[in-house]
N, C-alpha and C positions, 0 to 999 in steps of 0.2 A: 824700209818695210813698215816700220812703226808709224812713220808719217803717212804712209798710204792708208794704213788701217784707221788712223785718226780721221783722215779725210772721208773715208768710207762711212764711219760712224756719224760724221757730221752731215752727210748727204740727206738722210731722211728728215732731219730737222729743217734743212733748207727747203725740202719739198713741201712740208706742211706749212711753212710760213710764206711761201711764194705762190704767185698765181701761175696759171698755165705758162705764161711767158717766162716767169722766173724759173719754173721747172725746166724749161728748154735750155735756159742759160746754164743752170746747174749741171745738166747732163753734158753740155759742151765743155764747161769748165773741167769737169772730171775727166772727160776724154782727152783734153789737151795737156792737163797738168799731172795726171796720175797714171793713166793707162796709155798704152800705146795706141796710136790712131787705129780705129776700128771702122768697119763698115757700118752704115746707118742701121742696118737690121740688127747687128750685134749690139749696138748701143741701146736700142729699145729692149732687147732681151736681157741685157745686164741690169737695166733700170728695173724691170719687172721682177727680176730675181731678188734684188735688194728689198723691194717692197714685201715679197713673200717671206723672206727671212726675218725682217723686222716684225711682221705681223705674227709670225709663229712665236717669236721671243716674247712679244707682248701677251699673247694668249697663255703661254706657259706661266708667265709671272702672275697674271690674274688668277689662273687656276690654283697656283701655289698659295697665294695669299688667301683665297677663298677657303682652301683646305685648312690653313692655320686658323682662320676665324671659326669654322665649324668645330674644330678640335678644341678650341678654347671654350666654346659653349658647352660641349659635352663634359669637359673636365670641370667646368664651373659648377655642374650639378653635384659634385662631391665636396666633401670638406677637405681638410688638409690631406696631402698625398699619403696613402696607406692607412687613413682613418676615416672610413665611410660614415655618413650620418646615421645615428641610431634610429631605428624605427620607433614610432610612438606606441608604447605598450597599451593594451586595452585595459580600461578601468571599469570594473563592474558598477552598475547602478547600486545605490545604497538600499539595504533592506529596510522596509517600511512597516512590516506587520509582525515584528517580534512580539511574542506573548510568552508568559511564564505562569505556571501553576504548580502547586505543591501536591505531591502524591507520596504519602509516607514521609520518609526523611530525604526525599529527592525533589529537586525543582526541575520540572520538565519544560524545556524551551522548544518552541516550534516557530518556524518562519518559512516563507517562500523563497526559494533560491532565485537570484536575479538571472534573467535570460538575455539581457542586453547590456551594452556598454553605455558610458555617459554620452557617447555620440549617437546613441540609439541604433547601434549596429549589433547583430546577433553575436552572442558570446560563443566562440568555438572551443575555447580552452576549458578544461576541467577546473573547478574552483577549489581553492583552499579556504578554510573557515577559521576565524579567530574568535574565541569567546572571551569576553571581558566581564569581570564581576567586582562589585564593591558593596559595602554596607553603609547605611546612613539612617538617621532618624526619619520617621515618616514625613515630617514637615520640612526637612532640610532640602536644599537644592540638590539636584542630581550631581554626582561626582564628575569633575571635568576630565579626570584621567583614571578610569577604573583599571585595575590590574588585570593582566592577561591571565586567564584561567586555563585555557586549553587551546591547542591548535590541532585541527582535524585535517590531515593530509588529503590532497585531492583524490588519491587513490582509494580512499575508504569512505568518501562522502556518500557515494551512491548507495552504500549498504544501509544508510540511515535515512533514506529518502523514501517517502510514500506519497504518491499522487502529487509530486512536485513540492512537498513540504519536508523540510529537514527537521529531525527530532534529536535533541540532546538532553541527557539526564545528568544533572549536577548532584552528586551524592553529598549531602551535608553531614558533617561530623558533630559529635557531642560538643566539641570545643567551639564550633561555629555558633551553636545555640547559646552556649554559656557566655561567650564574649559579646554576642550581639543580641541579647535578650530584648525583645520589643522593637528591634530595628527591622528595616526593610533590606532585602537583598535586591541589588540593582544590577541588571544585566544589559549588555550591549554587544553587538557583533559587527565584524567586518568580513568582507570576502576579498579575495585577490586572485587574479588570473596569472600573475607573475610575482616574483619576489620583490620587485621594485615598485609595484603599482597596486596599492590597496584601495578598496572602495572607501567612501565616506562612512562615518559612523551611522549605525542604524538608529531607530527610535529606542528609547529606554523602556525596559520592562521591569517593574518593581512590585514586590509583594512582601507582606509581613510573614515571617517564618516562625514556626512553632515545632517543638519536638512531637512527633506523632506517637500514638500508642503502638506498642510492639505488635508485630504481625501475629495473627492467629496461627498456631502450629499443629492443632489437633482436630482439624475439620474432618468429620466422618459422614458417610452417606449410607443410607439403608433403603433398599427398594421394597416398597409395599404395594399392595393392590391399588391403593388410591394415589400413589405418587412416590417421589423420591424424598426421603426425610433427611435433612441436614442437621447436624448438631455440632457444637463447639464450646470452648471455654472462653469466658470474657478475659481480655488482656488486663494486666495489672500494672505494667510499667511503661515508661518511655526511656529514651537514652539518657535522660537526666535524673530520673527518679520515678515516683509514683505516677500512674496515669491519671489524667483528669476524668471526670464522669463521662461515660459512654452514652451518647445521645441515641444512636441506632446502629444497625448493621446493614450493609449493602450486599446483596446477593448478586453474584455475577455468574453467567453461564455461557458456554460456547458449545457448538456441535462439532464433533470430530468424526473422521472416518473410523469405522470399526477396526479395532486392533491397534490403534495408535494412541499413545499416551505421551504427554509433554514431559520432557526432561527438565525444562525450566519454564520460561514464559510460554503461554499457549499460542503465541503467534508463530508457530512452527508449521512445517509441512504437514499436510493431512487435515488441516482445519477446514471445515465446511462453512462455518459462520464465525465471525469475530466475537471476541469476548464482549458481552454486553450486560448491563445492569437489568435484572428482571424484577427485582422486588427489594423492599426494605423490611426489616424485622426489628422489633424492640426487645425481643428475647434472644436467647442463645440457641434457637432452633427455627427451622423453616421447612415447610412441606411444599415441594414443587409438584403441583397437580397437573401441570401442563406437559410434563415429560411423557414421551411416547415410548411404548415398548418397542424394542428392536433398534433404537437409535443410541448413539454413544454421545454422552455429555461430559463436559469438564466444568467443575464448579470451583469458585473461589469466594471467600467472604472477607470484607474489609470492615473494620470497626470505625465509627465516627466519634472522635474525641471532641468534647465540647469546650471551646475557648470563648473568650468574651465577644469576639466579633465574627466568629465562624465555627463551623463544624469541620474538622480536619480528618479526612479519611486516612487510614493506615495503609501500609503496603498490602499486597496480596497475601492471603493465607497460603498454606500448603494446597497444592492442586489435588482434586479428587476426580477420578475418571470413573464413570458409571455407564454400563450398558444394561438398562432395565430389560428383563425378560419376563414374559407373562407365564409364570409358573403357578398362578393363583386360580384355582377352579372356581366356577360360579357357585352361588348358593344353591342348595337343594330346592327343587320345585316345591311349591306349597299348594295345599287344597286339592289333592288328587281325589277324584270321585269315580266310582265304577257303577254304571247303570245298566240294568238288564233290559234288553229290547226284544220283545216277543217276535216270533216269525210273522211275516206279513207278505202274502202272495208268494213270489219266488224267492224272497229274501228270508233266509233262515234266522232263527233266534240268535242273538249275539250280545256282546257287551260293549258299551260305549264308555271310553275313558276321557277325562278332561281335567285340567289343572290350571293354576294361575300362571300368567306370563312372568318370566324372570325380569328383574329390573336392570340387569347389567346391559351395557350398550354393545357388547361384543359377542352376544349369544349367537351361535351359528345354528343350533337346533336342539332337539330333544331325543331321548331314547326311552323305551318302555320295556320293562322286564317282568316276567311272570314265573312264579314258583308255586309248587304245590305244598311247600313247607314254609311256614312263617319264619322269618329271620335269615332265610337263604336267598341270595341275590337272584337266582334263577337264570332263565334264558332270555336274551334280547329278542323281542318280537319283530322289530322294524329292521329292514335291510339297509335303509338309508336314513339319514337324520330327518326327523320330523320338523318341518318348518313352522308348524303351529302346535300349540299345546293341546293336542287331541289325538285320539287313536281309537280304531274300531277293531276289536278282537273277534274275528269271524271263525276262529278255530277252537273255540272253547268247547270241550267235551261235556255234553249234558250230564248232570249229576255229579260233576267234580267241583271241588272248591279250590279256588286259586287265590294267590296273594300277588298283588300288582304294585310295582314301584316305578317312578320316573326319574330321570336325570337330565341335567342341562349340560351342553357342551359349548365352549367358546371357540372363537376363530383360531386360537392357538392350539386347539386340541385338548384343552384341559376339561375333564369331565367332573361334574359336581358330585357330591355325595348323593346317595339315593334318598328319595322322598320317603315319607312314612308309608309303610305298606298298607294297602287297602284291599280287603277281601272282596271276592265276587265270584259268581258262577251262573251257569245256565241250568235251570231245573231239569230233571230227567224227563218229566212228562211234557216238556215244551216241544219235543220233536214229534209227538204223536199227531196223526192226521185227524182233523175233526170230522 
């Protein structure tokens, strides 16, 4: 049986190597030596069957080796078994616009947060920020390895971002000024989207640091008819000792929603306008003549300490919230005159009153009062406010003597004191018919 199988396996090779004649001989050879004599039709059927079997076996082998080849390509895309290749972590672009300024005893850093990776792809991960600081002489080279000052976790970064700019305040201590008098504070930042991939160093931001004058703590505000008057006491000290000369004071103001007052910094909810510098003063007082009645304002004052190469503003003073209300009446009208006008035709005799226009800009109108006794306010004659400083008294009784006064009223309803009383009357004989 084994010999027969060997001859059968040998038969296809004989077929591919021989011509048609050789093929015929191979079939005859197989018929006489291996199999029992068969009919010619059965011989042909057997030969065809062998070809089909061999073809199937070859196809299966080819398919199997193709499968192994593709599997090797797939597996080749990975590293060692069980250890897939680590994805490339995104590296943020370096910060290029870091700036630093001193406000009081704080150095305020601002910069734009990067929005793309080094491959110019959008950053999708929240950024962690690292702040580095060192001190050096103004003419010295920038430090190669500044010390890590602070790390801002990605979860709190957004709370310090305004219009795409991140803000960080470094509070300097008295020891910093004492140890680094005359030196520059040098800052640098890095950002990272993952623990293992930080950005390159930012540009350096350096500035000379000085102890600022202590913040003003006794700012007061008084509402007057001509504006809000601010007063305060000049600062006397810094964190290291006596304060340098004060060059000037900067006045800051913000508008707030009525009824809201800041517990700390004025950048809180309810602010209608941001805190902005409105003026400077060389003395310890200032009158804000631009304040409007009915609006709520928040004030702060900063002193400017004079150093050799700059004027350094202090921190904010205590906050003062003011809502000016117009409780100030206008001035009493001046120049009231009463003129007797005789009867003319159908118009009876009467009295014409007039006076000077008030200078206030918020005058709504005027009132006229009449009394038969001097020094007594009397009765108001007009039912509505007079829009002009004039009045005609058509009800004066002939033969009686009256005392007239006028008042001014502003748009807030404040009425002025009475003008000086002016006497007048219609003569008794003026009503006689000629």
